[in-house]
N, CA, C and O atoms as a Tripos MOL2 file, in Angstrom:
@<TRIPOS>MOLECULE
protein
  272   271    68     0     0
PROTEIN
NO_CHARGES

@<TRIPOS>ATOM
      1 N           3.0160  136.6020  -67.7440 N.3       1 UNK1
      2 CA          3.7630  137.0260  -66.5730 C.3       1 UNK1
      3 C           2.8770  136.9510  -65.3170 C.2       1 UNK1
      4 O           3.3390  136.5580  -64.2460 O.2       1 UNK1
      5 N           1.6180  137.3280  -65.4620 N.am      2 UNK2
      6 CA          0.7020  137.2900  -64.3230 C.3       2 UNK2
      7 C           0.5220  135.8670  -63.8060 C.2       2 UNK2
      8 O           0.4280  135.6410  -62.5990 O.2       2 UNK2
      9 N           0.4750  134.9160  -64.7270 N.am      3 UNK3
     10 CA          0.3180  133.5110  -64.3320 C.3       3 UNK3
     11 C           1.5360  133.0300  -63.5500 C.2       3 UNK3
     12 O           1.4000  132.2990  -62.5700 O.2       3 UNK3
     13 N           2.7260  133.4410  -63.9850 N.am      4 UNK4
     14 CA          3.9570  133.0580  -63.2960 C.3       4 UNK4
     15 C           3.9660  133.5990  -61.8720 C.2       4 UNK4
     16 O           4.3060  132.8800  -60.9330 O.2       4 UNK4
     17 N           3.5920  134.8680  -61.7130 N.am      5 UNK5
     18 CA          3.5890  135.4830  -60.3850 C.3       5 UNK5
     19 C           2.5640  134.7910  -59.4840 C.2       5 UNK5
     20 O           2.8410  134.5160  -58.3160 O.2       5 UNK5
     21 N           1.3880  134.5150  -60.0300 N.am      6 UNK6
     22 CA          0.3500  133.8390  -59.2520 C.3       6 UNK6
     23 C           0.8050  132.4480  -58.8420 C.2       6 UNK6
     24 O           0.6070  132.0500  -57.6940 O.2       6 UNK6
     25 N           1.4080  131.7040  -59.7580 N.am      7 UNK7
     26 CA          1.9000  130.3610  -59.4330 C.3       7 UNK7
     27 C           2.9950  130.4080  -58.3740 C.2       7 UNK7
     28 O           2.9970  129.6010  -57.4440 O.2       7 UNK7
     29 N           3.9220  131.3490  -58.5120 N.am      8 UNK8
     30 CA          5.0010  131.4750  -57.5350 C.3       8 UNK8
     31 C           4.4400  131.8140  -56.1610 C.2       8 UNK8
     32 O           4.8790  131.2610  -55.1530 O.2       8 UNK8
     33 N           3.4630  132.7280  -56.1210 N.am      9 UNK9
     34 CA          2.8430  133.1130  -54.8510 C.3       9 UNK9
     35 C           2.1530  131.9180  -54.2090 C.2       9 UNK9
     36 O           2.3120  131.6800  -53.0120 O.2       9 UNK9
     37 N           1.3970  131.1730  -54.9870 N.am     10 UNK10
     38 CA          0.6670  130.0330  -54.4370 C.3      10 UNK10
     39 C           1.6170  128.9450  -53.9380 C.2      10 UNK10
     40 O           1.3210  128.2710  -52.9510 O.2      10 UNK10
     41 N           2.7560  128.7690  -54.6110 N.am     11 UNK11
     42 CA          3.7520  127.8070  -54.1360 C.3      11 UNK11
     43 C           4.3340  128.2590  -52.7970 C.2      11 UNK11
     44 O           4.5520  127.4460  -51.8990 O.2      11 UNK11
     45 N           4.5840  129.5670  -52.6740 N.am     12 UNK12
     46 CA          5.1000  130.0930  -51.4050 C.3      12 UNK12
     47 C           4.0780  129.9200  -50.2830 C.2      12 UNK12
     48 O           4.4390  129.5620  -49.1620 O.2      12 UNK12
     49 N           2.8170  130.1700  -50.5800 N.am     13 UNK13
     50 CA          1.7560  129.9790  -49.5850 C.3      13 UNK13
     51 C           1.6990  128.5120  -49.1710 C.2      13 UNK13
     52 O           1.5630  128.2070  -47.9860 O.2      13 UNK13
     53 N           1.8000  127.6080  -50.1340 N.am     14 UNK14
     54 CA          1.7760  126.1840  -49.8160 C.3      14 UNK14
     55 C           2.9560  125.8100  -48.9160 C.2      14 UNK14
     56 O           2.7940  125.0400  -47.9690 O.2      14 UNK14
     57 N           4.1370  126.3480  -49.2080 N.am     15 UNK15
     58 CA          5.3110  126.0620  -48.3800 C.3      15 UNK15
     59 C           5.0880  126.5450  -46.9590 C.2      15 UNK15
     60 O           5.4370  125.8500  -46.0050 O.2      15 UNK15
     61 N           4.5020  127.7420  -46.8070 N.am     16 UNK16
     62 CA          4.1930  128.2370  -45.4600 C.3      16 UNK16
     63 C           3.1820  127.3480  -44.7600 C.2      16 UNK16
     64 O           3.2740  127.1290  -43.5520 O.2      16 UNK16
     65 N           2.2180  126.8340  -45.5150 N.am     17 UNK17
     66 CA          1.2340  125.9370  -44.9210 C.3      17 UNK17
     67 C           1.8860  124.6340  -44.4820 C.2      17 UNK17
     68 O           1.5370  124.0880  -43.4350 O.2      17 UNK17
     69 N           2.8240  124.1320  -45.2660 N.am     18 UNK18
     70 CA          3.5370  122.9090  -44.8950 C.3      18 UNK18
     71 C           4.3740  123.1480  -43.6480 C.2      18 UNK18
     72 O           4.3760  122.3260  -42.7320 O.2      18 UNK18
     73 N           5.0840  124.2680  -43.6080 N.am     19 UNK19
     74 CA          5.8740  124.6030  -42.4230 C.3      19 UNK19
     75 C           4.9630  124.7250  -41.2080 C.2      19 UNK19
     76 O           5.3130  124.3010  -40.1070 O.2      19 UNK19
     77 N           3.7840  125.3140  -41.4260 N.am     20 UNK20
     78 CA          2.8250  125.5040  -40.3380 C.3      20 UNK20
     79 C           2.1790  124.2210  -39.8690 C.2      20 UNK20
     80 O           1.5810  124.1970  -38.7940 O.2      20 UNK20
     81 N           2.2800  123.1490  -40.6440 N.am     21 UNK21
     82 CA          1.8030  121.8570  -40.1860 C.3      21 UNK21
     83 C           0.4970  121.3780  -40.7800 C.2      21 UNK21
     84 O           0.1150  120.2310  -40.5460 O.2      21 UNK21
     85 N          -0.2140  122.2150  -41.5490 N.am     22 UNK22
     86 CA         -1.4810  121.7870  -42.1160 C.3      22 UNK22
     87 C          -1.5790  122.2600  -43.5700 C.2      22 UNK22
     88 O          -2.1590  123.3140  -43.8330 O.2      22 UNK22
     89 N          -1.0260  121.5030  -44.5100 N.am     23 UNK23
     90 CA         -1.1050  121.9170  -45.9060 C.3      23 UNK23
     91 C          -2.5530  122.0760  -46.3590 C.2      23 UNK23
     92 O          -3.3960  121.2200  -46.0910 O.2      23 UNK23
     93 N          -2.8260  123.1740  -47.0420 N.am     24 UNK24
     94 CA         -4.1550  123.4040  -47.5750 C.3      24 UNK24
     95 C          -5.0680  124.2100  -46.6770 C.2      24 UNK24
     96 O          -6.2050  124.4880  -47.0570 O.2      24 UNK24
     97 N          -4.6050  124.5970  -45.4910 N.am     25 UNK25
     98 CA         -5.4600  125.3940  -44.6060 C.3      25 UNK25
     99 C          -4.6530  126.5310  -43.9900 C.2      25 UNK25
    100 O          -3.4220  126.5240  -43.9810 O.2      25 UNK25
    101 N          -5.3860  127.4920  -43.4840 N.am     26 UNK26
    102 CA         -4.7710  128.6560  -42.8560 C.3      26 UNK26
    103 C          -5.0040  128.6030  -41.3510 C.2      26 UNK26
    104 O          -5.7460  129.4160  -40.8010 O.2      26 UNK26
    105 N          -4.3780  127.6590  -40.7030 N.am     27 UNK27
    106 CA         -4.5350  127.5110  -39.2570 C.3      27 UNK27
    107 C          -3.4890  128.3000  -38.5070 C.2      27 UNK27
    108 O          -2.7780  129.1240  -39.0810 O.2      27 UNK27
    109 N          -3.4050  128.0370  -37.2110 N.am     28 UNK28
    110 CA         -2.4350  128.7480  -36.3880 C.3      28 UNK28
    111 C          -0.9980  128.4400  -36.8010 C.2      28 UNK28
    112 O          -0.1140  129.2830  -36.6480 O.2      28 UNK28
    113 N          -0.7620  127.2460  -37.3180 N.am     29 UNK29
    114 CA          0.5810  126.9050  -37.7660 C.3      29 UNK29
    115 C           1.0490  127.7910  -38.8930 C.2      29 UNK29
    116 O           2.2090  128.2030  -38.9290 O.2      29 UNK29
    117 N           0.1420  128.0900  -39.8240 N.am     30 UNK30
    118 CA          0.4520  128.9840  -40.9420 C.3      30 UNK30
    119 C           0.7730  130.3770  -40.4190 C.2      30 UNK30
    120 O           1.7440  131.0000  -40.8460 O.2      30 UNK30
    121 N          -0.0490  130.8620  -39.4880 N.am     31 UNK31
    122 CA          0.1800  132.1870  -38.9150 C.3      31 UNK31
    123 C           1.4880  132.2180  -38.1340 C.2      31 UNK31
    124 O           2.2320  133.1970  -38.1890 O.2      31 UNK31
    125 N           1.7600  131.1420  -37.4100 N.am     32 UNK32
    126 CA          3.0100  131.0610  -36.6540 C.3      32 UNK32
    127 C           4.2080  131.0510  -37.5860 C.2      32 UNK32
    128 O           5.2060  131.7180  -37.3160 O.2      32 UNK32
    129 N           4.1230  130.2980  -38.6870 N.am     33 UNK33
    130 CA          5.2210  130.2650  -39.6580 C.3      33 UNK33
    131 C           5.4610  131.6570  -40.2280 C.2      33 UNK33
    132 O           6.6130  132.0690  -40.3710 O.2      33 UNK33
    133 N           4.4050  132.3890  -40.5560 N.am     34 UNK34
    134 CA          4.5410  133.7550  -41.0480 C.3      34 UNK34
    135 C           5.2320  134.6400  -40.0140 C.2      34 UNK34
    136 O           6.1520  135.3880  -40.3460 O.2      34 UNK34
    137 N           4.7920  134.5550  -38.7740 N.am     35 UNK35
    138 CA          5.3970  135.3740  -37.7220 C.3      35 UNK35
    139 C           6.8750  135.0610  -37.5460 C.2      35 UNK35
    140 O           7.7060  135.9670  -37.4730 O.2      35 UNK35
    141 N           7.1950  133.7840  -37.4790 N.am     36 UNK36
    142 CA          8.5900  133.3960  -37.2550 C.3      36 UNK36
    143 C           9.4650  133.8710  -38.4130 C.2      36 UNK36
    144 O          10.5470  134.4140  -38.1910 O.2      36 UNK36
    145 N           9.0080  133.6710  -39.6300 N.am     37 UNK37
    146 CA          9.8250  134.0400  -40.7910 C.3      37 UNK37
    147 C           9.9430  135.5470  -40.9510 C.2      37 UNK37
    148 O          11.0480  136.0700  -41.0920 O.2      37 UNK37
    149 N           8.8170  136.2510  -40.9320 N.am     38 UNK38
    150 CA          8.8210  137.6590  -41.3080 C.3      38 UNK38
    151 C           8.9700  138.6330  -40.1530 C.2      38 UNK38
    152 O           9.2880  139.8010  -40.3770 O.2      38 UNK38
    153 N           8.7480  138.1860  -38.9230 N.am     39 UNK39
    154 CA          8.8770  139.0850  -37.7820 C.3      39 UNK39
    155 C          10.1550  138.7960  -36.9900 C.2      39 UNK39
    156 O          10.6970  139.6920  -36.3420 O.2      39 UNK39
    157 N          10.6380  137.5540  -37.0380 N.am     40 UNK40
    158 CA         11.8200  137.1940  -36.2530 C.3      40 UNK40
    159 C          13.0380  136.9870  -37.1490 C.2      40 UNK40
    160 O          14.0370  137.6930  -37.0110 O.2      40 UNK40
    161 N          12.9620  136.0300  -38.0610 N.am     41 UNK41
    162 CA         14.1390  135.6400  -38.8410 C.3      41 UNK41
    163 C          14.5970  136.7440  -39.7950 C.2      41 UNK41
    164 O          15.7840  137.0690  -39.8390 O.2      41 UNK41
    165 N          13.6700  137.3180  -40.5530 N.am     42 UNK42
    166 CA         14.0620  138.3390  -41.5300 C.3      42 UNK42
    167 C          14.7490  139.5410  -40.8760 C.2      42 UNK42
    168 O          15.8190  139.9390  -41.3380 O.2      42 UNK42
    169 N          14.1760  140.1440  -39.8090 N.am     43 UNK43
    170 CA         14.8850  141.2640  -39.1790 C.3      43 UNK43
    171 C          16.2500  140.8650  -38.6040 C.2      43 UNK43
    172 O          17.2050  141.6400  -38.6660 O.2      43 UNK43
    173 N          16.3360  139.6570  -38.0470 N.am     44 UNK44
    174 CA         17.6310  139.2030  -37.5240 C.3      44 UNK44
    175 C          18.6590  139.0640  -38.6420 C.2      44 UNK44
    176 O          19.8250  139.4120  -38.4580 O.2      44 UNK44
    177 N          18.2370  138.5590  -39.7960 N.am     45 UNK45
    178 CA         19.1590  138.4500  -40.9290 C.3      45 UNK45
    179 C          19.5850  139.8240  -41.4330 C.2      45 UNK45
    180 O          20.7520  140.0290  -41.7690 O.2      45 UNK45
    181 N          18.6550  140.7580  -41.4870 N.am     46 UNK46
    182 CA         19.0000  142.1170  -41.9100 C.3      46 UNK46
    183 C          20.0130  142.7240  -40.9480 C.2      46 UNK46
    184 O          20.9920  143.3310  -41.3810 O.2      46 UNK46
    185 N          19.7900  142.5670  -39.6630 N.am     47 UNK47
    186 CA         20.7250  143.0710  -38.6630 C.3      47 UNK47
    187 C          22.0870  142.3930  -38.7800 C.2      47 UNK47
    188 O          23.1200  143.0590  -38.7130 O.2      47 UNK47
    189 N          22.0930  141.0850  -38.9530 N.am     48 UNK48
    190 CA         23.3480  140.3480  -39.1110 C.3      48 UNK48
    191 C          24.1360  140.8420  -40.3130 C.2      48 UNK48
    192 O          25.3380  141.0890  -40.2050 O.2      48 UNK48
    193 N          23.4770  140.9890  -41.4580 N.am     49 UNK49
    194 CA         24.1740  141.4470  -42.6620 C.3      49 UNK49
    195 C          24.6520  142.8900  -42.5130 C.2      49 UNK49
    196 O          25.7000  143.2460  -43.0530 O.2      49 UNK49
    197 N          23.9080  143.7230  -41.7950 N.am     50 UNK50
    198 CA         24.3450  145.0950  -41.5460 C.3      50 UNK50
    199 C          25.6170  145.1080  -40.7050 C.2      50 UNK50
    200 O          26.5560  145.8440  -41.0100 O.2      50 UNK50
    201 N          25.6540  144.3020  -39.6520 N.am     51 UNK51
    202 CA         26.8400  144.2270  -38.7930 C.3      51 UNK51
    203 C          28.0310  143.6840  -39.5820 C.2      51 UNK51
    204 O          29.1430  144.2010  -39.4640 O.2      51 UNK51
    205 N          27.8040  142.6520  -40.3770 N.am     52 UNK52
    206 CA         28.8960  142.1130  -41.1910 C.3      52 UNK52
    207 C          29.4040  143.1390  -42.1910 C.2      52 UNK52
    208 O          30.6080  143.2200  -42.4380 O.2      52 UNK52
    209 N          28.5070  143.9190  -42.7660 N.am     53 UNK53
    210 CA         28.9050  144.9640  -43.7010 C.3      53 UNK53
    211 C          29.7470  146.0250  -43.0060 C.2      53 UNK53
    212 O          30.7550  146.4780  -43.5480 O.2      53 UNK53
    213 N          29.3290  146.4250  -41.7930 N.am     54 UNK54
    214 CA         30.1000  147.4160  -41.0450 C.3      54 UNK54
    215 C          31.4990  146.8970  -40.7150 C.2      54 UNK54
    216 O          32.4790  147.6340  -40.8200 O.2      54 UNK54
    217 N          31.5890  145.6390  -40.3210 N.am     55 UNK55
    218 CA         32.8950  145.0510  -40.0000 C.3      55 UNK55
    219 C          33.7880  144.9810  -41.2360 C.2      55 UNK55
    220 O          34.9820  145.2710  -41.1600 O.2      55 UNK55
    221 N          33.2140  144.5990  -42.3670 N.am     56 UNK56
    222 CA         33.9940  144.5190  -43.5960 C.3      56 UNK56
    223 C          34.4620  145.9040  -44.0280 C.2      56 UNK56
    224 O          35.5870  146.0700  -44.4980 O.2      56 UNK56
    225 N          33.5990  146.8850  -43.8670 N.am     57 UNK57
    226 CA         33.9660  148.2540  -44.2300 C.3      57 UNK57
    227 C          35.1030  148.7570  -43.3500 C.2      57 UNK57
    228 O          36.0200  149.4270  -43.8250 O.2      57 UNK57
    229 N          35.0330  148.4240  -42.0520 N.am     58 UNK58
    230 CA         36.0870  148.8340  -41.1250 C.3      58 UNK58
    231 C          37.4180  148.1620  -41.4830 C.2      58 UNK58
    232 O          38.4640  148.8100  -41.4750 O.2      58 UNK58
    233 N          37.3750  146.8690  -41.7940 N.am     59 UNK59
    234 CA         38.5950  146.1580  -42.1810 C.3      59 UNK59
    235 C          39.1890  146.7230  -43.4630 C.2      59 UNK59
    236 O          40.4090  146.8120  -43.6000 O.2      59 UNK59
    237 N          38.3320  147.1020  -44.3970 N.am     60 UNK60
    238 CA         38.8120  147.6830  -45.6430 C.3      60 UNK60
    239 C          39.4840  149.0130  -45.3930 C.2      60 UNK60
    240 O          40.5190  149.2950  -45.9970 O.2      60 UNK60
    241 N          38.9350  149.8380  -44.5270 N.am     61 UNK61
    242 CA         39.5540  151.1310  -44.2010 C.3      61 UNK61
    243 C          40.9110  150.9260  -43.5530 C.2      61 UNK61
    244 O          41.8590  151.6490  -43.8570 O.2      61 UNK61
    245 N          41.0160  149.9380  -42.6530 N.am     62 UNK62
    246 CA         42.2840  149.6390  -41.9900 C.3      62 UNK62
    247 C          43.3030  149.1630  -43.0240 C.2      62 UNK62
    248 O          44.4570  149.5920  -43.0010 O.2      62 UNK62
    249 N          42.8860  148.2900  -43.9180 N.am     63 UNK63
    250 CA         43.7940  147.7780  -44.9460 C.3      63 UNK63
    251 C          44.2470  148.8940  -45.8890 C.2      63 UNK63
    252 O          45.4080  148.9250  -46.2970 O.2      63 UNK63
    253 N          43.3580  149.7910  -46.2290 N.am     64 UNK64
    254 CA         43.7190  150.8950  -47.1200 C.3      64 UNK64
    255 C          44.6640  151.8650  -46.4290 C.2      64 UNK64
    256 O          45.5500  152.4280  -47.0720 O.2      64 UNK64
    257 N          44.4890  152.0700  -45.1200 N.am     65 UNK65
    258 CA         45.3830  152.9920  -44.4000 C.3      65 UNK65
    259 C          46.7850  152.4090  -44.2690 C.2      65 UNK65
    260 O          47.7530  153.1650  -44.1850 O.2      65 UNK65
    261 N          46.9180  151.0880  -44.2500 N.am     66 UNK66
    262 CA         48.2350  150.4490  -44.1790 C.3      66 UNK66
    263 C          48.9830  150.5710  -45.5050 C.2      66 UNK66
    264 O          50.2120  150.6320  -45.5240 O.2      66 UNK66
    265 N          48.2460  150.6050  -46.6060 N.am     67 UNK67
    266 CA         48.8710  150.7020  -47.9290 C.3      67 UNK67
    267 C          49.4810  152.0720  -48.1490 C.2      67 UNK67
    268 O          50.5220  152.1790  -48.7970 O.2      67 UNK67
    269 N          48.8660  153.1150  -47.6330 N.am     68 UNK68
    270 CA         49.3320  154.4840  -47.8460 C.3      68 UNK68
    271 C          50.5760  154.7340  -47.1060 C.2      68 UNK68
    272 O          51.1180  155.8380  -47.1660 O.2      68 UNK68
@<TRIPOS>BOND
     1     1     2 1
     2     2     3 1
     3     3     4 2
     4     3     5 am
     5     5     6 1
     6     6     7 1
     7     7     8 2
     8     7     9 am
     9     9    10 1
    10    10    11 1
    11    11    12 2
    12    11    13 am
    13    13    14 1
    14    14    15 1
    15    15    16 2
    16    15    17 am
    17    17    18 1
    18    18    19 1
    19    19    20 2
    20    19    21 am
    21    21    22 1
    22    22    23 1
    23    23    24 2
    24    23    25 am
    25    25    26 1
    26    26    27 1
    27    27    28 2
    28    27    29 am
    29    29    30 1
    30    30    31 1
    31    31    32 2
    32    31    33 am
    33    33    34 1
    34    34    35 1
    35    35    36 2
    36    35    37 am
    37    37    38 1
    38    38    39 1
    39    39    40 2
    40    39    41 am
    41    41    42 1
    42    42    43 1
    43    43    44 2
    44    43    45 am
    45    45    46 1
    46    46    47 1
    47    47    48 2
    48    47    49 am
    49    49    50 1
    50    50    51 1
    51    51    52 2
    52    51    53 am
    53    53    54 1
    54    54    55 1
    55    55    56 2
    56    55    57 am
    57    57    58 1
    58    58    59 1
    59    59    60 2
    60    59    61 am
    61    61    62 1
    62    62    63 1
    63    63    64 2
    64    63    65 am
    65    65    66 1
    66    66    67 1
    67    67    68 2
    68    67    69 am
    69    69    70 1
    70    70    71 1
    71    71    72 2
    72    71    73 am
    73    73    74 1
    74    74    75 1
    75    75    76 2
    76    75    77 am
    77    77    78 1
    78    78    79 1
    79    79    80 2
    80    79    81 am
    81    81    82 1
    82    82    83 1
    83    83    84 2
    84    83    85 am
    85    85    86 1
    86    86    87 1
    87    87    88 2
    88    87    89 am
    89    89    90 1
    90    90    91 1
    91    91    92 2
    92    91    93 am
    93    93    94 1
    94    94    95 1
    95    95    96 2
    96    95    97 am
    97    97    98 1
    98    98    99 1
    99    99   100 2
   100    99   101 am
   101   101   102 1
   102   102   103 1
   103   103   104 2
   104   103   105 am
   105   105   106 1
   106   106   107 1
   107   107   108 2
   108   107   109 am
   109   109   110 1
   110   110   111 1
   111   111   112 2
   112   111   113 am
   113   113   114 1
   114   114   115 1
   115   115   116 2
   116   115   117 am
   117   117   118 1
   118   118   119 1
   119   119   120 2
   120   119   121 am
   121   121   122 1
   122   122   123 1
   123   123   124 2
   124   123   125 am
   125   125   126 1
   126   126   127 1
   127   127   128 2
   128   127   129 am
   129   129   130 1
   130   130   131 1
   131   131   132 2
   132   131   133 am
   133   133   134 1
   134   134   135 1
   135   135   136 2
   136   135   137 am
   137   137   138 1
   138   138   139 1
   139   139   140 2
   140   139   141 am
   141   141   142 1
   142   142   143 1
   143   143   144 2
   144   143   145 am
   145   145   146 1
   146   146   147 1
   147   147   148 2
   148   147   149 am
   149   149   150 1
   150   150   151 1
   151   151   152 2
   152   151   153 am
   153   153   154 1
   154   154   155 1
   155   155   156 2
   156   155   157 am
   157   157   158 1
   158   158   159 1
   159   159   160 2
   160   159   161 am
   161   161   162 1
   162   162   163 1
   163   163   164 2
   164   163   165 am
   165   165   166 1
   166   166   167 1
   167   167   168 2
   168   167   169 am
   169   169   170 1
   170   170   171 1
   171   171   172 2
   172   171   173 am
   173   173   174 1
   174   174   175 1
   175   175   176 2
   176   175   177 am
   177   177   178 1
   178   178   179 1
   179   179   180 2
   180   179   181 am
   181   181   182 1
   182   182   183 1
   183   183   184 2
   184   183   185 am
   185   185   186 1
   186   186   187 1
   187   187   188 2
   188   187   189 am
   189   189   190 1
   190   190   191 1
   191   191   192 2
   192   191   193 am
   193   193   194 1
   194   194   195 1
   195   195   196 2
   196   195   197 am
   197   197   198 1
   198   198   199 1
   199   199   200 2
   200   199   201 am
   201   201   202 1
   202   202   203 1
   203   203   204 2
   204   203   205 am
   205   205   206 1
   206   206   207 1
   207   207   208 2
   208   207   209 am
   209   209   210 1
   210   210   211 1
   211   211   212 2
   212   211   213 am
   213   213   214 1
   214   214   215 1
   215   215   216 2
   216   215   217 am
   217   217   218 1
   218   218   219 1
   219   219   220 2
   220   219   221 am
   221   221   222 1
   222   222   223 1
   223   223   224 2
   224   223   225 am
   225   225   226 1
   226   226   227 1
   227   227   228 2
   228   227   229 am
   229   229   230 1
   230   230   231 1
   231   231   232 2
   232   231   233 am
   233   233   234 1
   234   234   235 1
   235   235   236 2
   236   235   237 am
   237   237   238 1
   238   238   239 1
   239   239   240 2
   240   239   241 am
   241   241   242 1
   242   242   243 1
   243   243   244 2
   244   243   245 am
   245   245   246 1
   246   246   247 1
   247   247   248 2
   248   247   249 am
   249   249   250 1
   250   250   251 1
   251   251   252 2
   252   251   253 am
   253   253   254 1
   254   254   255 1
   255   255   256 2
   256   255   257 am
   257   257   258 1
   258   258   259 1
   259   259   260 2
   260   259   261 am
   261   261   262 1
   262   262   263 1
   263   263   264 2
   264   263   265 am
   265   265   266 1
   266   266   267 1
   267   267   268 2
   268   267   269 am
   269   269   270 1
   270   270   271 1
   271   271   272 2
@<TRIPOS>SUBSTRUCTURE
     1 UNK1         2 RESIDUE 1 A UNK
     2 UNK2         6 RESIDUE 1 A UNK
     3 UNK3        10 RESIDUE 1 A UNK
     4 UNK4        14 RESIDUE 1 A UNK
     5 UNK5        18 RESIDUE 1 A UNK
     6 UNK6        22 RESIDUE 1 A UNK
     7 UNK7        26 RESIDUE 1 A UNK
     8 UNK8        30 RESIDUE 1 A UNK
     9 UNK9        34 RESIDUE 1 A UNK
    10 UNK10       38 RESIDUE 1 A UNK
    11 UNK11       42 RESIDUE 1 A UNK
    12 UNK12       46 RESIDUE 1 A UNK
    13 UNK13       50 RESIDUE 1 A UNK
    14 UNK14       54 RESIDUE 1 A UNK
    15 UNK15       58 RESIDUE 1 A UNK
    16 UNK16       62 RESIDUE 1 A UNK
    17 UNK17       66 RESIDUE 1 A UNK
    18 UNK18       70 RESIDUE 1 A UNK
    19 UNK19       74 RESIDUE 1 A UNK
    20 UNK20       78 RESIDUE 1 A UNK
    21 UNK21       82 RESIDUE 1 A UNK
    22 UNK22       86 RESIDUE 1 A UNK
    23 UNK23       90 RESIDUE 1 A UNK
    24 UNK24       94 RESIDUE 1 A UNK
    25 UNK25       98 RESIDUE 1 A UNK
    26 UNK26      102 RESIDUE 1 A UNK
    27 UNK27      106 RESIDUE 1 A UNK
    28 UNK28      110 RESIDUE 1 A UNK
    29 UNK29      114 RESIDUE 1 A UNK
    30 UNK30      118 RESIDUE 1 A UNK
    31 UNK31      122 RESIDUE 1 A UNK
    32 UNK32      126 RESIDUE 1 A UNK
    33 UNK33      130 RESIDUE 1 A UNK
    34 UNK34      134 RESIDUE 1 A UNK
    35 UNK35      138 RESIDUE 1 A UNK
    36 UNK36      142 RESIDUE 1 A UNK
    37 UNK37      146 RESIDUE 1 A UNK
    38 UNK38      150 RESIDUE 1 A UNK
    39 UNK39      154 RESIDUE 1 A UNK
    40 UNK40      158 RESIDUE 1 A UNK
    41 UNK41      162 RESIDUE 1 A UNK
    42 UNK42      166 RESIDUE 1 A UNK
    43 UNK43      170 RESIDUE 1 A UNK
    44 UNK44      174 RESIDUE 1 A UNK
    45 UNK45      178 RESIDUE 1 A UNK
    46 UNK46      182 RESIDUE 1 A UNK
    47 UNK47      186 RESIDUE 1 A UNK
    48 UNK48      190 RESIDUE 1 A UNK
    49 UNK49      194 RESIDUE 1 A UNK
    50 UNK50      198 RESIDUE 1 A UNK
    51 UNK51      202 RESIDUE 1 A UNK
    52 UNK52      206 RESIDUE 1 A UNK
    53 UNK53      210 RESIDUE 1 A UNK
    54 UNK54      214 RESIDUE 1 A UNK
    55 UNK55      218 RESIDUE 1 A UNK
    56 UNK56      222 RESIDUE 1 A UNK
    57 UNK57      226 RESIDUE 1 A UNK
    58 UNK58      230 RESIDUE 1 A UNK
    59 UNK59      234 RESIDUE 1 A UNK
    60 UNK60      238 RESIDUE 1 A UNK
    61 UNK61      242 RESIDUE 1 A UNK
    62 UNK62      246 RESIDUE 1 A UNK
    63 UNK63      250 RESIDUE 1 A UNK
    64 UNK64      254 RESIDUE 1 A UNK
    65 UNK65      258 RESIDUE 1 A UNK
    66 UNK66      262 RESIDUE 1 A UNK
    67 UNK67      266 RESIDUE 1 A UNK
    68 UNK68      270 RESIDUE 1 A UNK
């Protein structure tokens, strides 16, 4: 199991390095890719899914009140 986790982690690091523009090194591109993914995109996705959940919950309450 430890080998699987290590391999998965290293593949993810490699993908970040490729996105950053220099596979095999930890340059500014790698740091920029980390910032964009984990500081910008992830919080925006969490916020988007929260808003969508609230809207769906509101629609469900409206639909349930019409049935009664």
